Structure formats: structure tokens, C-alpha cells
N, C-alpha and C positions, 0 to 999 in steps of 0.2 A: 293267439296273442291277444293283448288287450287293446286292439285297434278299435277306434270309434266306429268304423264302418260295420263292424260285426254287431253292434249294439241294437240294431233294428230287430234282430232275431235271437241273439245270444243272451240268455239270462244266466249270469254266473251262479253256479251251484244249483241251478234249477234244470237247465237243459245242456249245460256244458261247463267247462272250467277254463279259466284264463290264467295267463302268466304275463309278467312284465317283460316284453321283448326289448325294452330299452334299458333294462338293468345291466349291471356290469357282468352278469353271468346269465344270459338268457337261456342258454342250453340247459343249465342246471334247473332253472325254473320250469322249463318245459318237461324235463325228466321227472321232476317231482309231481307235476300234474299227471303225467302218464302213469307213473308208479301208483298214485292214488287210485286212478280209475281201474288199472289192471288188478290191483290187490284188494279192492273193496267192491265185492259183488253187489251189495245193496246199493251203493252209490252208482255203480255202472248201470244197473237195471233201472234205477230212477231217472238217471240222465237220459238213458236210451228211450224210455217211454215218453218222456217229456220232449225230447228232440224229435221223435216221430210226429208228435202232435204239431210241433212248431213247423216242421218240414211240410206238413200238409197245407199249412197256411200259405206256403210259397210255391205251390205246385205250378207248373207251366200254365195250366188252364186258369188258375186263379190270378196269376200275374197278367196273363193276356186280358182277362176280364177287367182288371184294374186299368190297364192301358186303354182299352176300348172306352171305358167310362170316362177316363181323363180326356181322350180325344173328342168324345161326344160333348163333354162340358166345354171344351175350347171352341167347338163349332157353334155353340148356342150364342 
């Protein structure tokens, strides 16, 4: 969905697709997004490759390092 919480890592049309979950017909919006990704192999491959790169930025090790850096800066 188009929740702001996803914007830290979701780039519409680059590594994912979004739909308006607040519309009068959210299920239809989701279905259209799914249909696009299922039926368009080039889109699916591009989103997949980009999503893998994005996911690597949010690996548990990288997130742990960010927390440790934050904690260290708070202690200074």
C-alpha cells in the first residue's frame, strides 16, 4: 500500500509498486498492481533486481551496526 512507513525503502516503480489502500476500492488497486507485476516479465525482473539491492541495505547486520553507531553517539 502507499503507507508513508514504507517510503524509507520503497521506491515506486523502481523496486516496488504501490496502490492507494484508502481508495474506495483498495482490493481492485492491489489486484491491478499484482496483475501488472505478474504479466510484465521485464517489470518484474527490474523490480526484483532493485528490491534485492534495497534489501541488502537493510540486512540485520547493517541495521545492528546503525544501532550501535547511534548508541555510541549518544554515549559521547
